[in-house]
C-alpha positions in Angstrom: -24.5 -15.0 17.9 -20.8 -15.7 17.8 -20.9 -16.0 14.0 -22.4 -12.5 13.8 -19.9 -11.0 16.2 -17.1 -12.8 14.4 -18.2 -11.4 11.1 -18.4 -7.9 12.4 -15.0 -8.1 14.1 -13.5 -9.6 11.0 -14.8 -6.8 8.8 -13.6 -4.1 11.2 -10.2 -5.8 11.2 -10.0 -5.9 7.4 -10.9 -2.2 7.3 -8.1 -1.4 9.7 -5.7 -3.3 7.6 -6.9 -1.8 4.3 -7.0 1.8 5.5 -4.1 1.6 8.0 -1.5 2.1 5.3 -1.7 5.8 5.1 -2.1 8.6 7.6 -4.5 11.2 6.3 -5.2 13.5 9.2 -3.2 16.7 9.2 -3.8 18.8 12.3 -3.7 22.5 12.3 -0.8 24.4 13.8 -2.6 25.2 17.1 -3.6 21.6 17.7 -0.1 20.4 16.8 1.5 22.7 19.3 -0.5 21.4 22.3 -0.7 17.7 21.4 1.6 14.7 21.6 2.7 13.5 18.1 3.8 10.0 17.3 5.7 9.1 14.2 3.8 8.0 11.1 5.4 4.6 11.1 4.3 3.9 14.7 0.8 5.0 13.8 0.7 2.6 10.9 2.2 -0.2 13.0 -0.5 0.3 15.7 -3.3 0.3 13.1 -1.9 -2.9 11.5 -1.6 -4.5 14.9 -5.2 -3.7 15.8 -6.4 -4.9 12.4 -4.5 -8.2 12.5 -5.8 -8.9 16.0 -9.4 -8.2 15.0 -9.0 -10.4 11.9 -7.5 -13.2 14.1 -10.2 -13.0 16.8 -13.1 -12.6 14.3 -11.9 -15.6 12.3 -11.5 -17.6 15.5 -15.1 -16.8 16.4 -16.3 -17.7 12.9 -14.7 -21.2 12.9 -15.8 -21.9 16.4 -12.6 -21.9 18.4 -13.4 -18.7 20.3 -16.4 -18.2 22.7 -17.2 -14.5 23.0 -20.5 -14.9 24.8 -19.7 -18.0 26.9 -20.8 -17.4 30.4 -22.4 -14.1 29.7 -26.0 -15.3 29.1 
């Protein structure tokens, strides 16, 4: 079960890293006026951080160093 969870988390992390390079959402003017806007570089940094953490944890589950389901079942 940990191998399956590790693979899924690893794939999600790789997708975050691959698609975290560009920001593609452009909100309309009304949504932009009432929302908090972070800089594009900070958005990319957060996406890369999430992606790298997912890759690290997924790889750890795959090689057996992490125990995602230990003590749950």
